[in-house]
C-alpha positions in Angstrom: -16.6 41.0 -102.2 -17.2 40.5 -98.5 -14.5 41.1 -95.9 -14.1 37.3 -95.3 -13.6 36.7 -99.1 -11.0 39.4 -99.2 -8.9 37.7 -96.5 -10.2 39.3 -93.3 -10.7 37.0 -90.3 -13.7 37.4 -87.9 -12.7 37.4 -84.3 -15.7 37.1 -81.9 -16.1 39.6 -79.1 -16.9 36.8 -76.7 -15.4 38.2 -73.5 -16.1 41.5 -71.7 -12.6 42.8 -72.6 -13.0 41.9 -76.3 -16.5 43.5 -76.4 -15.0 46.7 -74.8 -12.2 46.7 -77.5 -14.7 46.2 -80.3 -16.7 49.2 -78.9 -13.7 51.4 -79.2 -14.1 51.1 -83.0 -16.7 52.9 -85.1 -19.3 50.2 -86.0 -19.6 49.0 -89.6 -16.6 51.2 -90.7 -13.0 50.2 -91.6 -10.4 51.4 -89.1 -6.9 50.3 -88.3 -4.6 49.8 -85.4 -0.8 49.3 -85.6 0.7 46.0 -84.5 4.5 45.4 -84.7 4.8 48.4 -87.0 2.2 47.2 -89.5 -1.4 48.4 -89.9 -4.1 45.8 -89.2 -7.4 46.8 -90.7 -10.4 46.3 -88.4 -14.1 46.3 -89.0 -16.4 46.1 -86.0 -19.6 44.3 -86.6 -21.5 44.4 -83.3 -24.9 43.5 -84.7 -24.5 40.8 -87.3 -21.7 38.8 -85.8 -20.6 40.5 -82.6 -17.1 40.3 -83.9 -14.2 42.3 -85.3 -12.9 41.4 -88.7 -9.1 41.8 -88.9 -7.0 41.8 -92.0 -3.5 42.8 -93.2 -2.6 45.2 -96.1 -3.1 42.3 -98.6 -6.7 41.7 -97.4 -7.3 45.4 -97.5 -6.0 45.7 -101.1 -8.3 42.8 -102.1 -11.3 44.4 -100.4 -10.5 47.8 -102.0 -10.5 46.2 -105.5 -14.2 45.7 -105.3 -15.1 48.5 -102.7 -13.3 51.7 -103.7 -12.2 53.8 -100.7 -12.0 57.5 -101.4 -9.4 59.9 -99.9 -11.9 61.3 -97.3 -12.6 57.8 -96.0 -8.8 57.1 -95.8 -8.4 60.4 -93.8 -11.2 59.4 -91.4 -9.5 56.1 -90.8 -6.3 57.9 -89.9 -8.0 60.5 -87.7 -10.0 57.8 -85.9 -6.9 56.0 -84.7 -5.8 59.1 -82.8 -9.2 59.2 -81.0 -8.7 55.8 -79.4 -5.0 54.9 -79.0 -5.7 52.4 -76.1 -6.1 49.3 -78.3 -5.1 46.1 -76.4 -4.1 43.3 -78.7 -3.7 40.8 -75.8 -7.4 40.4 -75.4 -7.7 38.9 -78.9 -5.1 36.2 -78.3 -6.7 32.7 -78.5 -4.9 31.9 -75.3 -6.2 35.0 -73.4 -7.5 34.0 -70.1 -9.1 36.1 -67.3 -5.7 37.0 -65.7 -4.2 38.1 -69.0 -7.3 40.1 -70.1 -7.5 41.8 -66.7 -3.8 42.7 -66.8 -2.7 40.6 -63.8 0.0 38.9 -65.9 1.4 39.4 -69.4 0.0 37.5 -72.3 1.8 36.0 -75.3 2.6 38.1 -78.3 0.6 37.1 -81.4 -0.3 38.4 -84.8 -4.1 38.7 -85.1 -5.2 38.7 -88.7 
């Protein structure tokens, strides 16, 4: 089962800020970042789609049903988040503009999966 079939949504890294955020993630590897106290699973695909797949815990459970994840991989996902804590959800907002992305003014708060 692919990520999309499991319920993940592809978000294109079509701005400089989004590309920079995508490159904070290990490529072709599941990782996660917290949003509003909930983990959002992320999969950076810089080659095939130039995007980040994002999914909630239900999408992750559906993906795991056909792609078993071992304990070592789960531990790597947890360790990886501590290496790059500077994730900026605002650059993924569909309404993000240059001023929001560059931090000149606050952006809206959205859920991104």
